[in-house]
MMTF fields as JSON, N, C-alpha, C and O atoms, coordinates in Angstrom:
{
  "mmtfVersion": "1.0.0",
  "mmtfProducer": "UNKNOWN",
  "numBonds": 299,
  "numAtoms": 300,
  "numGroups": 75,
  "numChains": 1,
  "numModels": 1,
  "chainsPerModel": [1],
  "groupsPerChain": [75],
  "chainIdList": ["A"],
  "bondAtomList": [4, 2, 8, 6, 12, 10, 16, 14, 20, 18, 24, 22, 28, 26, 32, 30, 36, 34, 40, 38, 44, 42, 48, 46, 52, 50, 56, 54, 60, 58, 64, 62, 68, 66, 72, 70, 76, 74, 80, 78, 84, 82, 88, 86, 92, 90, 96, 94, 100, 98, 104, 102, 108, 106, 112, 110, 116, 114, 120, 118, 124, 122, 128, 126, 132, 130, 136, 134, 140, 138, 144, 142, 148, 146, 152, 150, 156, 154, 160, 158, 164, 162, 168, 166, 172, 170, 176, 174, 180, 178, 184, 182, 188, 186, 192, 190, 196, 194, 200, 198, 204, 202, 208, 206, 212, 210, 216, 214, 220, 218, 224, 222, 228, 226, 232, 230, 236, 234, 240, 238, 244, 242, 248, 246, 252, 250, 256, 254, 260, 258, 264, 262, 268, 266, 272, 270, 276, 274, 280, 278, 284, 282, 288, 286, 292, 290, 296, 294],
  "bondOrderList": [1, 1, 1, 1, 1, 1, 1, 1, 1, 1, 1, 1, 1, 1, 1, 1, 1, 1, 1, 1, 1, 1, 1, 1, 1, 1, 1, 1, 1, 1, 1, 1, 1, 1, 1, 1, 1, 1, 1, 1, 1, 1, 1, 1, 1, 1, 1, 1, 1, 1, 1, 1, 1, 1, 1, 1, 1, 1, 1, 1, 1, 1, 1, 1, 1, 1, 1, 1, 1, 1, 1, 1, 1, 1],
  "groupList": [{"groupName": "MET", "atomNameList": ["N", "CA", "C", "O"], "elementList": ["N", "C", "C", "O"], "formalChargeList": [0, 0, 0, 0], "bondAtomList": [1, 0, 2, 1, 3, 2], "bondOrderList": [1, 1, 2], "singleLetterCode": "M", "chemCompType": "L-PEPTIDE LINKING"}, {"groupName": "PHE", "atomNameList": ["N", "CA", "C", "O"], "elementList": ["N", "C", "C", "O"], "formalChargeList": [0, 0, 0, 0], "bondAtomList": [1, 0, 2, 1, 3, 2], "bondOrderList": [1, 1, 2], "singleLetterCode": "F", "chemCompType": "L-PEPTIDE LINKING"}, {"groupName": "ASN", "atomNameList": ["N", "CA", "C", "O"], "elementList": ["N", "C", "C", "O"], "formalChargeList": [0, 0, 0, 0], "bondAtomList": [1, 0, 2, 1, 3, 2], "bondOrderList": [1, 1, 2], "singleLetterCode": "N", "chemCompType": "L-PEPTIDE LINKING"}, {"groupName": "ARG", "atomNameList": ["N", "CA", "C", "O"], "elementList": ["N", "C", "C", "O"], "formalChargeList": [0, 0, 0, 0], "bondAtomList": [1, 0, 2, 1, 3, 2], "bondOrderList": [1, 1, 2], "singleLetterCode": "R", "chemCompType": "L-PEPTIDE LINKING"}, {"groupName": "SER", "atomNameList": ["N", "CA", "C", "O"], "elementList": ["N", "C", "C", "O"], "formalChargeList": [0, 0, 0, 0], "bondAtomList": [1, 0, 2, 1, 3, 2], "bondOrderList": [1, 1, 2], "singleLetterCode": "S", "chemCompType": "L-PEPTIDE LINKING"}, {"groupName": "LEU", "atomNameList": ["N", "CA", "C", "O"], "elementList": ["N", "C", "C", "O"], "formalChargeList": [0, 0, 0, 0], "bondAtomList": [1, 0, 2, 1, 3, 2], "bondOrderList": [1, 1, 2], "singleLetterCode": "L", "chemCompType": "L-PEPTIDE LINKING"}, {"groupName": "PRO", "atomNameList": ["N", "CA", "C", "O"], "elementList": ["N", "C", "C", "O"], "formalChargeList": [0, 0, 0, 0], "bondAtomList": [1, 0, 2, 1, 3, 2], "bondOrderList": [1, 1, 2], "singleLetterCode": "P", "chemCompType": "L-PEPTIDE LINKING"}, {"groupName": "ASP", "atomNameList": ["N", "CA", "C", "O"], "elementList": ["N", "C", "C", "O"], "formalChargeList": [0, 0, 0, 0], "bondAtomList": [1, 0, 2, 1, 3, 2], "bondOrderList": [1, 1, 2], "singleLetterCode": "D", "chemCompType": "L-PEPTIDE LINKING"}, {"groupName": "LYS", "atomNameList": ["N", "CA", "C", "O"], "elementList": ["N", "C", "C", "O"], "formalChargeList": [0, 0, 0, 0], "bondAtomList": [1, 0, 2, 1, 3, 2], "bondOrderList": [1, 1, 2], "singleLetterCode": "K", "chemCompType": "L-PEPTIDE LINKING"}, {"groupName": "ALA", "atomNameList": ["N", "CA", "C", "O"], "elementList": ["N", "C", "C", "O"], "formalChargeList": [0, 0, 0, 0], "bondAtomList": [1, 0, 2, 1, 3, 2], "bondOrderList": [1, 1, 2], "singleLetterCode": "A", "chemCompType": "L-PEPTIDE LINKING"}, {"groupName": "ILE", "atomNameList": ["N", "CA", "C", "O"], "elementList": ["N", "C", "C", "O"], "formalChargeList": [0, 0, 0, 0], "bondAtomList": [1, 0, 2, 1, 3, 2], "bondOrderList": [1, 1, 2], "singleLetterCode": "I", "chemCompType": "L-PEPTIDE LINKING"}, {"groupName": "GLY", "atomNameList": ["N", "CA", "C", "O"], "elementList": ["N", "C", "C", "O"], "formalChargeList": [0, 0, 0, 0], "bondAtomList": [1, 0, 2, 1, 3, 2], "bondOrderList": [1, 1, 2], "singleLetterCode": "G", "chemCompType": "PEPTIDE LINKING"}, {"groupName": "VAL", "atomNameList": ["N", "CA", "C", "O"], "elementList": ["N", "C", "C", "O"], "formalChargeList": [0, 0, 0, 0], "bondAtomList": [1, 0, 2, 1, 3, 2], "bondOrderList": [1, 1, 2], "singleLetterCode": "V", "chemCompType": "L-PEPTIDE LINKING"}, {"groupName": "GLN", "atomNameList": ["N", "CA", "C", "O"], "elementList": ["N", "C", "C", "O"], "formalChargeList": [0, 0, 0, 0], "bondAtomList": [1, 0, 2, 1, 3, 2], "bondOrderList": [1, 1, 2], "singleLetterCode": "Q", "chemCompType": "L-PEPTIDE LINKING"}, {"groupName": "GLU", "atomNameList": ["N", "CA", "C", "O"], "elementList": ["N", "C", "C", "O"], "formalChargeList": [0, 0, 0, 0], "bondAtomList": [1, 0, 2, 1, 3, 2], "bondOrderList": [1, 1, 2], "singleLetterCode": "E", "chemCompType": "L-PEPTIDE LINKING"}, {"groupName": "THR", "atomNameList": ["N", "CA", "C", "O"], "elementList": ["N", "C", "C", "O"], "formalChargeList": [0, 0, 0, 0], "bondAtomList": [1, 0, 2, 1, 3, 2], "bondOrderList": [1, 1, 2], "singleLetterCode": "T", "chemCompType": "L-PEPTIDE LINKING"}, {"groupName": "TRP", "atomNameList": ["N", "CA", "C", "O"], "elementList": ["N", "C", "C", "O"], "formalChargeList": [0, 0, 0, 0], "bondAtomList": [1, 0, 2, 1, 3, 2], "bondOrderList": [1, 1, 2], "singleLetterCode": "W", "chemCompType": "L-PEPTIDE LINKING"}],
  "groupTypeList": [0, 1, 2, 3, 4, 3, 5, 3, 6, 7, 5, 8, 9, 10, 11, 5, 3, 10, 3, 10, 5, 3, 11, 7, 12, 3, 13, 13, 7, 1, 9, 3, 14, 5, 11, 5, 4, 13, 4, 13, 5, 4, 8, 12, 14, 3, 11, 3, 10, 9, 6, 15, 5, 14, 12, 5, 5, 9, 10, 4, 2, 3, 1, 11, 8, 4, 5, 7, 16, 10, 12, 3, 11, 9, 14],
  "groupIdList": [1, 2, 3, 4, 5, 6, 7, 8, 9, 10, 11, 12, 13, 14, 15, 16, 17, 18, 19, 20, 21, 22, 23, 24, 25, 26, 27, 28, 29, 30, 31, 32, 33, 34, 35, 36, 37, 38, 39, 40, 41, 42, 43, 44, 45, 46, 47, 48, 49, 50, 51, 52, 53, 54, 55, 56, 57, 58, 59, 60, 61, 62, 63, 64, 65, 66, 67, 68, 69, 70, 71, 72, 73, 74, 75],
  "secStructList": [7, 7, 7, 4, 4, 4, 4, 1, 7, 7, 2, 2, 2, 2, 2, 2, 2, 2, 2, 2, 2, 2, 6, 6, 1, 7, 2, 2, 2, 2, 2, 2, 2, 2, 6, 7, 7, 2, 2, 2, 2, 2, 2, 2, 2, 6, 6, 1, 1, 7, 7, 7, 2, 2, 2, 2, 2, 2, 2, 2, 2, 2, 2, 6, 7, 7, 2, 2, 2, 2, 2, 2, 7, 7, 7],
  "xCoordList": [-92.086, -90.67, -89.989, -90.524, -88.829, -88.056, -87.19, -86.39, -87.34, -86.596, -85.432, -85.61, -84.245, -83.053, -82.684, -82.153, -82.946, -82.536, -83.229, -82.696, -84.387, -85.087, -84.457, -84.722, -83.629, -82.987, -81.602, -81.02, -81.08, -79.74, -79.806, -80.561, -79.021, -79.04, -78.362, -77.414, -78.853, -78.244, -77.133, -77.383, -75.916, -74.809, -74.503, -74.108, -74.681, -74.433, -75.436, -75.074, -76.698, -77.731, -77.492, -77.677, -77.084, -76.77, -75.605, -75.656, -74.575, -73.418, -73.779, -73.27, -74.657, -75.086, -75.844, -75.631, -76.722, -77.455, -76.503, -76.681, -75.5, -74.505, -73.739, -73.495, -73.366, -72.643, -73.489, -72.979, -74.776, -75.686, -75.746, -75.686, -75.863, -75.916, -74.618, -74.642, -73.5, -72.193, -72.069, -71.417, -72.685, -72.677, -71.281, -70.477, -70.991, -69.704, -68.627, -67.5, -68.971, -67.986, -66.932, -67.265, -65.669, -64.602, -64.702, -64.989, -64.465, -64.545, -63.61, -63.985, -62.432, -61.454, -61.988, -61.839, -62.604, -63.139, -64.319, -64.423, -65.207, -66.38, -65.965, -66.522, -64.996, -64.494, -63.948, -64.233, -63.169, -62.604, -63.72, -63.641, -64.744, -65.89, -66.577, -67.07, -66.599, -67.244, -66.318, -66.755, -65.048, -64.089, -63.614, -63.233, -63.642, -63.201, -61.992, -61.686, -61.308, -60.281, -60.986, -62.118, -60.309, -60.889, -61.144, -62.143, -60.257, -60.43, -61.631, -62.327, -61.874, -63.056, -64.339, -65.262, -64.392, -65.575, -65.765, -66.891, -64.69, -64.774, -65.379, -66.219, -64.959, -65.503, -66.984, -67.759, -67.372, -68.796, -69.584, -70.612, -69.11, -69.831, -69.904, -70.84, -68.945, -68.973, -69.695, -69.818, -70.174, -70.916, -70.035, -70.509, -68.771, -67.837, -67.916, -67.742, -68.185, -68.352, -69.59, -70.013, -70.155, -71.326, -70.882, -69.906, -71.59, -71.281, -71.727, -72.693, -71.025, -71.421, -72.663, -73.019, -73.298, -74.457, -74.053, -74.803, -72.885, -72.413, -72.27, -72.642, -71.733, -71.578, -72.948, -73.178, -73.851, -75.205, -75.896, -76.551, -75.749, -76.363, -75.745, -76.459, -74.442, -73.774, -74.258, -74.496, -74.403, -74.885, -76.335, -76.707, -77.142, -78.548, -78.668, -79.456, -77.894, -77.941, -77.45, -78.043, -76.374, -75.792, -76.722, -76.832, -77.404, -78.215, -79.721, -80.511, -80.119, -81.54, -82.339, -83.53, -81.682, -82.354, -82.54, -81.707, -83.633, -83.9, -82.97, -82.496, -82.727, -81.957, -82.664, -82.018, -83.992, -84.767, -84.474, -84.353, -84.362, -84.065, -82.649, -82.424, -81.699, -80.307, -80.163, -79.492, -80.78, -80.608, -81.52, -81.101, -82.774, -83.724, -84.265, -84.942, -83.974, -84.487, -85.939, -86.579, -86.463, -87.867, -87.964, -87.182, -88.91, -89.124, -89.914, -90.195],
  "yCoordList": [150.84, 151.085, 151.548, 152.378, 151.014, 151.318, 152.548, 152.549, 153.582, 154.823, 154.885, 155.225, 154.552, 154.538, 155.924, 156.031, 156.97, 158.31, 158.715, 159.53, 158.169, 158.501, 157.802, 158.17, 156.8, 156.059, 156.591, 156.194, 157.465, 158.006, 158.974, 159.946, 158.707, 159.613, 160.939, 160.984, 161.995, 163.316, 163.406, 163.758, 163.086, 163.012, 164.354, 164.397, 165.439, 166.761, 167.053, 167.601, 166.689, 166.912, 166.03, 166.477, 164.785, 163.89, 164.475, 164.532, 164.902, 165.494, 166.72, 166.911, 167.557, 168.76, 168.39, 169.0, 167.397, 166.984, 166.416, 166.66, 165.667, 165.146, 166.303, 166.302, 167.272, 168.454, 169.209, 169.658, 169.348, 170.028, 169.261, 169.865, 167.945, 167.147, 167.244, 167.288, 167.279, 167.344, 168.613, 168.611, 169.69, 170.945, 171.454, 171.605, 171.722, 172.296, 171.252, 171.6, 169.979, 168.925, 169.014, 169.123, 168.968, 169.034, 167.855, 166.729, 168.125, 167.087, 165.923, 164.763, 166.216, 165.171, 164.283, 163.062, 164.873, 164.101, 163.242, 162.076, 163.826, 163.091, 161.942, 160.847, 162.197, 161.158, 159.985, 158.827, 160.287, 159.224, 158.415, 157.189, 159.09, 158.419, 157.461, 156.403, 157.85, 157.044, 155.98, 155.14, 156.016, 155.068, 155.462, 154.612, 156.768, 157.308, 158.194, 158.6, 158.489, 159.529, 160.874, 160.941, 161.922, 163.258, 163.552, 164.185, 163.101, 163.374, 162.605, 163.111, 161.393, 160.648, 161.368, 161.516, 161.812, 162.531, 163.815, 164.165, 164.508, 165.719, 165.421, 166.178, 164.331, 163.957, 163.604, 163.928, 162.943, 162.626, 163.926, 164.105, 164.821, 166.071, 166.963, 167.751, 166.851, 167.645, 166.931, 167.477, 165.71, 164.978, 164.322, 163.98, 164.142, 163.514, 161.993, 161.329, 161.446, 159.999, 159.728, 160.574, 158.54, 158.146, 157.541, 156.793, 157.859, 157.205, 155.749, 155.413, 154.895, 153.489, 153.362, 154.277, 152.218, 151.953, 151.992, 152.497, 151.469, 151.481, 152.908, 153.199, 153.788, 155.191, 155.837, 156.556, 155.587, 156.148, 155.678, 156.466, 154.394, 153.867, 154.496, 154.814, 154.674, 155.293, 156.727, 157.153, 157.469, 158.85, 158.865, 159.673, 157.982, 157.881, 157.601, 158.245, 156.652, 156.304, 157.432, 157.706, 158.09, 159.152, 160.335, 160.908, 160.717, 161.925, 161.662, 162.603, 160.393, 160.085, 160.515, 160.811, 160.549, 160.907, 159.652, 158.746, 159.602, 158.419, 158.373, 159.402, 157.163, 157.013, 157.736, 158.319, 157.692, 158.354, 159.851, 160.438, 160.468, 161.894, 162.165, 163.09, 161.358, 161.574, 161.399, 162.197, 160.373, 160.058, 160.882, 161.335, 161.076, 161.744, 163.079, 163.799, 163.404, 164.635, 164.539, 165.554, 163.326, 163.109, 162.734, 161.919, 163.319, 162.993, 161.737, 161.301],
  "zCoordList": [99.125, 98.867, 100.152, 100.887, 100.405, 101.599, 101.333, 100.397, 102.136, 101.945, 102.932, 104.102, 102.445, 103.307, 103.831, 104.936, 103.084, 103.518, 104.816, 105.569, 105.083, 106.32, 107.518, 108.662, 107.261, 108.343, 108.686, 109.695, 107.875, 108.148, 109.321, 109.292, 110.339, 111.486, 111.151, 110.367, 111.743, 111.599, 112.651, 113.804, 112.238, 113.181, 113.838, 115.003, 113.107, 113.698, 114.801, 115.842, 114.579, 115.597, 116.815, 117.947, 116.596, 117.707, 118.513, 119.741, 117.817, 118.481, 119.288, 120.393, 118.745, 119.461, 120.738, 121.786, 120.65, 121.852, 122.902, 124.096, 122.469, 123.415, 124.047, 125.254, 123.25, 123.756, 124.773, 125.799, 124.489, 125.418, 126.742, 127.813, 126.668, 127.891, 128.677, 129.907, 127.99, 128.666, 129.494, 130.538, 129.04, 129.798, 130.068, 129.148, 131.336, 131.727, 132.013, 132.367, 131.86, 132.076, 130.966, 129.785, 131.364, 130.36, 129.403, 129.811, 128.142, 127.119, 127.458, 127.29, 127.92, 128.262, 129.384, 129.326, 130.396, 131.522, 131.093, 131.475, 130.295, 129.831, 128.908, 128.982, 128.051, 127.143, 127.944, 127.637, 128.963, 129.807, 130.465, 130.535, 130.94, 131.56, 130.576, 130.965, 129.305, 128.268, 127.677, 126.89, 128.053, 127.496, 126.107, 125.301, 125.837, 124.543, 124.75, 125.872, 123.66, 123.71, 123.541, 123.062, 123.934, 123.772, 122.301, 121.962, 121.427, 119.995, 119.426, 118.546, 119.919, 119.468, 119.885, 119.085, 121.138, 121.598, 120.8, 120.448, 120.516, 119.71, 118.34, 117.853, 117.724, 116.412, 116.502, 115.602, 117.581, 117.779, 117.923, 117.271, 118.765, 119.015, 117.778, 117.642, 116.891, 115.659, 114.521, 113.425, 114.774, 113.751, 112.708, 111.624, 113.015, 112.066, 112.093, 111.071, 113.296, 113.424, 114.282, 115.07, 114.114, 114.892, 116.222, 116.271, 117.286, 118.558, 118.506, 117.821, 119.227, 119.29, 120.173, 120.914, 120.071, 120.919, 122.39, 123.225, 122.708, 124.092, 124.617, 125.753, 123.79, 124.188, 124.358, 125.33, 123.426, 123.531, 124.809, 125.492, 125.131, 126.357, 127.607, 128.559, 127.607, 128.752, 128.951, 130.081, 127.86, 127.945, 128.417, 129.268, 127.872, 128.271, 129.765, 130.458, 130.258, 131.681, 132.565, 133.608, 132.161, 133.001, 133.146, 134.23, 132.053, 132.082, 132.17, 132.238, 132.17, 132.264, 131.048, 131.149, 129.903, 128.648, 127.825, 127.858, 127.087, 126.272, 125.059, 124.578, 124.583, 123.346, 122.202, 121.331, 122.213, 121.169, 121.141, 120.066, 122.306, 122.336, 121.843, 121.062, 122.3, 121.896, 120.386, 119.73, 119.838, 118.408, 117.502, 116.437, 117.931, 117.038, 117.552, 116.818, 118.788, 119.355, 119.777, 120.051, 119.83, 120.199, 121.657, 122.148, 122.35, 123.779, 123.912, 125.028]
}
């Protein structure tokens, strides 16, 4: 049996990891770098919306963190 609940990403945890990576960079500046509005980035960081694959890849490349860590917290 396929368990869909195990596939649902924890958006709040993803947002927290993105916030941790952003560090002291202003949200507005980081959003612009990612091609997002500041309000979109805020929603991602608060777990209100899911980041796109393009955004996840940009964050992964900028900080040298794996997609697996950003999405699941796994090294």
